[in-house]
Structure formats: structure tokens, C-alpha cells
C-alpha positions in Angstrom: 41.0 9.4 -43.0 39.0 12.2 -43.6 36.9 10.0 -45.7 36.3 7.7 -42.2 35.8 10.6 -40.0 33.5 12.2 -41.9 31.0 9.3 -41.3 32.1 8.7 -37.8 35.1 6.1 -37.8 38.3 6.6 -36.8 41.4 4.5 -36.7 43.9 4.3 -34.8 47.0 3.6 -36.6 49.3 2.7 -33.6 47.5 -0.6 -33.5 47.6 -4.0 -35.2 44.9 -4.7 -37.9 42.6 -6.3 -35.7 42.9 -4.4 -32.3 42.3 -1.6 -35.0 38.8 -2.5 -36.5 37.6 -3.6 -32.8 38.4 -0.2 -31.3 36.6 1.5 -34.5 33.6 -0.5 -34.4 33.3 0.1 -30.1 33.8 3.8 -31.1 31.1 3.5 -34.1 28.0 2.8 -31.4 25.9 1.2 -34.1 25.1 -2.6 -34.8 25.8 -2.1 -38.2 29.7 -0.9 -38.0 30.6 -4.2 -40.6 28.3 -3.6 -43.2 29.2 -0.2 -43.4 32.7 -0.5 -43.3 33.0 -3.0 -46.3 30.7 -0.9 -47.9 32.5 2.3 -47.5 35.8 0.7 -48.5 34.6 -0.5 -51.6 33.2 3.1 -52.3 37.1 4.7 -51.5 38.5 2.0 -53.8 35.9 2.8 -56.3 36.8 6.8 -55.9 40.9 5.9 -55.9 39.8 4.2 -59.5 38.0 6.8 -61.0 41.1 9.5 -59.7 43.2 7.3 -61.3 41.5 5.5 -64.7 39.3 8.7 -65.3 41.1 11.2 -63.9 38.4 12.3 -61.3 39.5 14.3 -58.7 38.0 12.3 -55.3 35.6 13.9 -52.8 34.1 13.2 -49.2 30.8 14.5 -50.6 30.6 12.6 -54.0 31.8 9.7 -52.3 29.2 10.2 -49.2 26.4 10.4 -51.5 27.3 7.3 -53.4 27.8 5.8 -50.4 24.0 6.2 -49.1 23.1 4.7 -52.1 25.0 1.7 -51.6 23.9 1.0 -48.1 20.3 1.6 -49.6 21.2 -1.1 -52.1 22.7 -3.3 -49.4 19.6 -3.5 -46.8 18.8 -7.0 -47.3 21.8 -7.9 -45.8 21.6 -5.8 -42.8 18.8 -7.3 -40.2 14.8 -6.0 -40.6 14.9 -4.4 -37.6 18.0 -2.4 -37.9 16.7 -0.5 -41.1 15.5 2.6 -39.3 18.1 3.1 -37.0 20.7 2.4 -40.7 18.0 5.2 -42.2 18.6 7.5 -39.5 21.9 7.5 -39.9 22.4 7.8 -43.6 20.0 10.8 -43.3 22.5 13.7 -42.0 25.4 12.2 -44.2 
């Protein structure tokens, strides 16, 4: 949960999955929530695998660094007019 909170996504675990995602999307306040959500979830999965298979300690800082790089790699999947907003979102993380 702290990984998600660090990028401004908050989960209400009392809701079913669909309602939880919809509520998190509303709270995120950016039009590229799904892109961030998918890329971030994949990054958490990769952190988990590194922890299990390579004995690496997962950390928010390294995850956020890789997340920023992965988002930039996926910019073609995000509408071009949103790119400046994405960059301004990535900058502080």
C-alpha cells in the first residue's frame, strides 16, 4: 500500500475490486490513471520477483525510479496532448 500511496493512489480495501479501482481513479485526479496503474502494478510485480529470485530488498525509491523510466517508455500509449502533464507528474517522483 505504501508504494501506491507514494504516487498518489489510495485504495479503499473495503470495496470490491471494480469499485476500488473507480474510487482510486477519481482520487488520482489525472486523466492517465489507468496507464500509471498498469505500469506501477507491473513494477511492483518486478520488485517482488527481484526479492524472491535475486534476494533484492524491495524499496520505494528504486521502484519509483524505474516507474518514471517505464512511464517514459510507454508515452506512445498516452495521448500526446497529455505528455506535458505526465512529465509534470513524473518530475517530483
